[in-house]
BAMITI-443685 format. One record per residue (C-alpha): x, y, z; residue number from 1. Coordinates in nm, 2 decimals, m for minus. Example, Ala and Ser with C-alpha at 12.3 -4.5 7.8 and 13.67 -1.06 7.14 Angstrom:
# residues 2
+--------+--------+--------+-----+
!     px !     py !     pz !   k !
+--------+--------+--------+-----+
!   1.23 !  m0.45 !   0.78 !   1 !
!   1.37 !  m0.11 !   0.71 !   2 !
+--------+--------+--------+-----+
# end
This chain:
# residues 202
+--------+--------+--------+-----+
!     px !     py !     pz !   k !
+--------+--------+--------+-----+
!   0.24 !  m6.38 !   0.65 !   1 !
!   0.16 !  m6.24 !   0.31 !   2 !
!   0.00 !  m5.93 !   0.47 !   3 !
!   0.31 !  m5.88 !   0.69 !   4 !
!   0.53 !  m5.91 !   0.38 !   5 !
!   0.33 !  m5.65 !   0.19 !   6 !
!   0.34 !  m5.41 !   0.48 !   7 !
!   0.71 !  m5.45 !   0.51 !   8 !
!   0.76 !  m5.38 !   0.14 !   9 !
!   0.53 !  m5.08 !   0.16 !  10 !
!   0.73 !  m4.94 !   0.46 !  11 !
!   1.06 !  m4.99 !   0.29 !  12 !
!   0.94 !  m4.82 !  m0.02 !  13 !
!   0.81 !  m4.52 !   0.17 !  14 !
!   1.13 !  m4.50 !   0.37 !  15 !
!   1.34 !  m4.52 !   0.05 !  16 !
!   1.12 !  m4.25 !  m0.11 !  17 !
!   1.17 !  m4.02 !   0.19 !  18 !
!   1.55 !  m4.07 !   0.18 !  19 !
!   1.56 !  m3.99 !  m0.19 !  20 !
!   1.36 !  m3.68 !  m0.15 !  21 !
!   1.57 !  m3.56 !   0.15 !  22 !
!   1.89 !  m3.61 !  m0.06 !  23 !
!   1.73 !  m3.42 !  m0.35 !  24 !
!   1.67 !  m3.10 !  m0.14 !  25 !
!   1.89 !  m2.81 !  m0.21 !  26 !
!   1.87 !  m2.69 !   0.15 !  27 !
!   1.98 !  m2.84 !   0.49 !  28 !
!   1.77 !  m3.14 !   0.59 !  29 !
!   1.62 !  m3.24 !   0.92 !  30 !
!   1.70 !  m3.61 !   0.93 !  31 !
!   1.48 !  m3.75 !   1.09 !  32 !
!   1.21 !  m3.47 !   1.07 !  33 !
!   1.08 !  m3.35 !   1.40 !  34 !
!   0.77 !  m3.17 !   1.51 !  35 !
!   0.80 !  m2.79 !   1.47 !  36 !
!   0.77 !  m2.61 !   1.81 !  37 !
!   0.42 !  m2.46 !   1.83 !  38 !
!   0.35 !  m2.10 !   1.93 !  39 !
!   0.06 !  m1.85 !   1.95 !  40 !
!   0.13 !  m1.49 !   1.87 !  41 !
!  m0.05 !  m1.18 !   1.74 !  42 !
!  m0.12 !  m1.19 !   1.37 !  43 !
!  m0.08 !  m0.91 !   1.12 !  44 !
!  m0.41 !  m1.05 !   0.98 !  45 !
!  m0.59 !  m0.98 !   1.30 !  46 !
!  m0.64 !  m1.19 !   1.62 !  47 !
!  m0.39 !  m1.46 !   1.70 !  48 !
!  m0.21 !  m1.71 !   1.49 !  49 !
!  m0.13 !  m2.06 !   1.63 !  50 !
!   0.13 !  m2.22 !   1.42 !  51 !
!  m0.04 !  m2.56 !   1.44 !  52 !
!  m0.35 !  m2.41 !   1.29 !  53 !
!  m0.16 !  m2.39 !   0.96 !  54 !
!  m0.15 !  m2.77 !   0.92 !  55 !
!  m0.24 !  m2.88 !   0.58 !  56 !
!  m0.01 !  m2.61 !   0.42 !  57 !
!   0.37 !  m2.60 !   0.39 !  58 !
!   0.49 !  m2.32 !   0.61 !  59 !
!   0.79 !  m2.11 !   0.53 !  60 !
!   0.89 !  m1.97 !   0.87 !  61 !
!   1.13 !  m1.68 !   0.89 !  62 !
!   1.25 !  m1.43 !   1.15 !  63 !
!   1.32 !  m1.06 !   1.09 !  64 !
!   1.19 !  m0.71 !   1.14 !  65 !
!   1.04 !  m0.43 !   0.93 !  66 !
!   1.32 !  m0.18 !   0.98 !  67 !
!   1.58 !  m0.42 !   0.85 !  68 !
!   1.77 !  m0.26 !   0.57 !  69 !
!   1.97 !  m0.55 !   0.42 !  70 !
!   1.89 !  m0.91 !   0.50 !  71 !
!   1.51 !  m0.91 !   0.55 !  72 !
!   1.42 !  m0.74 !   0.22 !  73 !
!   1.63 !  m0.98 !   0.03 !  74 !
!   1.47 !  m1.28 !   0.20 !  75 !
!   1.12 !  m1.16 !   0.16 !  76 !
!   1.17 !  m1.06 !  m0.21 !  77 !
!   1.31 !  m1.41 !  m0.28 !  78 !
!   1.01 !  m1.57 !  m0.11 !  79 !
!   0.77 !  m1.35 !  m0.30 !  80 !
!   0.93 !  m1.46 !  m0.63 !  81 !
!   0.93 !  m1.82 !  m0.52 !  82 !
!   0.55 !  m1.80 !  m0.45 !  83 !
!   0.49 !  m1.66 !  m0.79 !  84 !
!   0.69 !  m1.93 !  m0.95 !  85 !
!   0.48 !  m2.19 !  m0.77 !  86 !
!   0.17 !  m2.10 !  m0.97 !  87 !
!  m0.13 !  m2.30 !  m0.84 !  88 !
!   0.08 !  m2.46 !  m0.57 !  89 !
!   0.12 !  m2.13 !  m0.40 !  90 !
!  m0.22 !  m2.18 !  m0.23 !  91 !
!  m0.07 !  m2.47 !  m0.04 !  92 !
!   0.21 !  m2.26 !   0.10 !  93 !
!   0.20 !  m2.00 !   0.39 !  94 !
!   0.49 !  m1.76 !   0.47 !  95 !
!   0.50 !  m1.67 !   0.84 !  96 !
!   0.74 !  m1.40 !   0.95 !  97 !
!   0.82 !  m1.37 !   1.32 !  98 !
!   0.95 !  m1.03 !   1.43 !  99 !
!   1.26 !  m0.99 !   1.64 ! 100 !
!   1.17 !  m0.63 !   1.71 ! 101 !
!   0.84 !  m0.62 !   1.91 ! 102 !
!   0.89 !  m0.27 !   2.03 ! 103 !
!   0.84 !  m0.13 !   1.67 ! 104 !
!   0.67 !  m0.41 !   1.49 ! 105 !
!   0.30 !  m0.39 !   1.57 ! 106 !
!   0.05 !  m0.62 !   1.38 ! 107 !
!  m0.05 !  m0.32 !   1.16 ! 108 !
!   0.31 !  m0.23 !   1.08 ! 109 !
!   0.39 !  m0.59 !   0.99 ! 110 !
!   0.08 !  m0.61 !   0.76 ! 111 !
!   0.18 !  m0.29 !   0.58 ! 112 !
!   0.54 !  m0.40 !   0.54 ! 113 !
!   0.48 !  m0.75 !   0.43 ! 114 !
!   0.21 !  m0.65 !   0.18 ! 115 !
!   0.48 !  m0.47 !  m0.02 ! 116 !
!   0.63 !  m0.82 !  m0.10 ! 117 !
!   0.31 !  m1.04 !  m0.09 ! 118 !
!  m0.02 !  m0.97 !   0.08 ! 119 !
!  m0.06 !  m1.33 !   0.17 ! 120 !
!   0.25 !  m1.32 !   0.40 ! 121 !
!   0.15 !  m1.33 !   0.77 ! 122 !
!   0.36 !  m1.14 !   1.03 ! 123 !
!   0.34 !  m1.23 !   1.40 ! 124 !
!   0.45 !  m1.04 !   1.71 ! 125 !
!   0.41 !  m1.06 !   2.08 ! 126 !
!   0.58 !  m0.97 !   2.41 ! 127 !
!   0.96 !  m0.98 !   2.43 ! 128 !
!   0.92 !  m1.28 !   2.66 ! 129 !
!   0.70 !  m1.46 !   2.41 ! 130 !
!   0.93 !  m1.39 !   2.12 ! 131 !
!   1.24 !  m1.49 !   2.31 ! 132 !
!   1.08 !  m1.82 !   2.39 ! 133 !
!   1.01 !  m1.88 !   2.02 ! 134 !
!   1.36 !  m1.78 !   1.92 ! 135 !
!   1.50 !  m2.02 !   2.17 ! 136 !
!   1.28 !  m2.31 !   2.05 ! 137 !
!   1.41 !  m2.25 !   1.69 ! 138 !
!   1.77 !  m2.17 !   1.77 ! 139 !
!   1.74 !  m1.81 !   1.65 ! 140 !
!   1.99 !  m1.55 !   1.78 ! 141 !
!   1.88 !  m1.19 !   1.80 ! 142 !
!   2.07 !  m0.90 !   1.95 ! 143 !
!   1.99 !  m0.53 !   1.95 ! 144 !
!   2.24 !  m0.30 !   1.78 ! 145 !
!   2.29 !   0.05 !   1.65 ! 146 !
!   2.32 !   0.11 !   1.27 ! 147 !
!   2.56 !   0.33 !   1.08 ! 148 !
!   2.33 !   0.62 !   1.10 ! 149 !
!   2.25 !   0.57 !   1.47 ! 150 !
!   1.92 !   0.39 !   1.40 ! 151 !
!   1.80 !   0.09 !   1.60 ! 152 !
!   1.89 !  m0.24 !   1.44 ! 153 !
!   1.86 !  m0.61 !   1.54 ! 154 !
!   2.13 !  m0.85 !   1.43 ! 155 !
!   1.96 !  m1.19 !   1.39 ! 156 !
!   1.98 !  m1.54 !   1.23 ! 157 !
!   1.89 !  m1.52 !   0.87 ! 158 !
!   1.79 !  m1.87 !   0.77 ! 159 !
!   1.43 !  m1.99 !   0.72 ! 160 !
!   1.25 !  m2.31 !   0.80 ! 161 !
!   1.04 !  m2.53 !   0.57 ! 162 !
!   0.77 !  m2.70 !   0.77 ! 163 !
!   0.57 !  m2.97 !   0.59 ! 164 !
!   0.19 !  m2.99 !   0.59 ! 165 !
!   0.19 !  m3.23 !   0.88 ! 166 !
!   0.38 !  m2.98 !   1.10 ! 167 !
!   0.73 !  m3.13 !   1.08 ! 168 !
!   1.05 !  m2.95 !   1.03 ! 169 !
!   1.20 !  m3.07 !   0.70 ! 170 !
!   1.45 !  m2.82 !   0.57 ! 171 !
!   1.67 !  m2.52 !   0.68 ! 172 !
!   1.72 !  m2.27 !   0.40 ! 173 !
!   2.03 !  m2.05 !   0.42 ! 174 !
!   2.02 !  m1.68 !   0.35 ! 175 !
!   2.05 !  m1.59 !  m0.02 ! 176 !
!   1.90 !  m1.91 !  m0.15 ! 177 !
!   1.77 !  m1.85 !  m0.50 ! 178 !
!   1.39 !  m1.85 !  m0.56 ! 179 !
!   1.42 !  m2.14 !  m0.80 ! 180 !
!   1.60 !  m2.35 !  m0.54 ! 181 !
!   1.33 !  m2.26 !  m0.28 ! 182 !
!   1.06 !  m2.36 !  m0.53 ! 183 !
!   1.24 !  m2.69 !  m0.60 ! 184 !
!   1.25 !  m2.78 !  m0.23 ! 185 !
!   0.89 !  m2.68 !  m0.16 ! 186 !
!   0.76 !  m2.89 !  m0.45 ! 187 !
!   0.95 !  m3.19 !  m0.32 ! 188 !
!   0.81 !  m3.14 !   0.03 ! 189 !
!   0.45 !  m3.10 !  m0.09 ! 190 !
!   0.49 !  m3.45 !  m0.24 ! 191 !
!   0.65 !  m3.61 !   0.07 ! 192 !
!   0.45 !  m3.89 !   0.23 ! 193 !
!   0.25 !  m3.82 !   0.54 ! 194 !
!   0.45 !  m3.80 !   0.87 ! 195 !
!   0.30 !  m4.12 !   0.99 ! 196 !
!   0.47 !  m4.30 !   0.70 ! 197 !
!   0.82 !  m4.16 !   0.76 ! 198 !
!   1.05 !  m4.18 !   1.06 ! 199 !
!   1.00 !  m3.87 !   1.28 ! 200 !
!   1.11 !  m3.74 !   1.61 ! 201 !
!   0.86 !  m3.57 !   1.84 ! 202 !
+--------+--------+--------+-----+
# end
């Protein structure tokens, strides 16, 4: 009976901790958290990247393209600043950027483009069918368009996901969120109890 009581107290404490941390986030919260949809795509670092292989790190997952002139540069610059502000914790974070323009964004192009912001950022690409599947899984909307100067553009969802080290979706960060706010949320999620100790949805 005493053992059961202690387990109950432990569970309630962890649940309360998770709720407090969720309320403290400055971004949208997945409540309860759910497993991030897995995918395997070509990596800008060579070979393939399977999202589930990043377990153990907090993943910042974004969608965009290298010829983007307004939204993507702002998002990537904010993420680069956030990573610098994290200091030693930066090694526990991995930015993964999924292209919405596979016709132009080769792995080599993604690597060159992302290195301008931070060489640790990983870009991924694939066939249109593969990318459309990933976009659908994450609720990303992407539509081809023509820019003011006649250049090819892609209008797309501009938020980013924060996936905890256990692979669960924890937060949805809106476009334009300040680096300090992103750092704030990342630090909280790096301290969050393991997924087995919090309520989650598979």
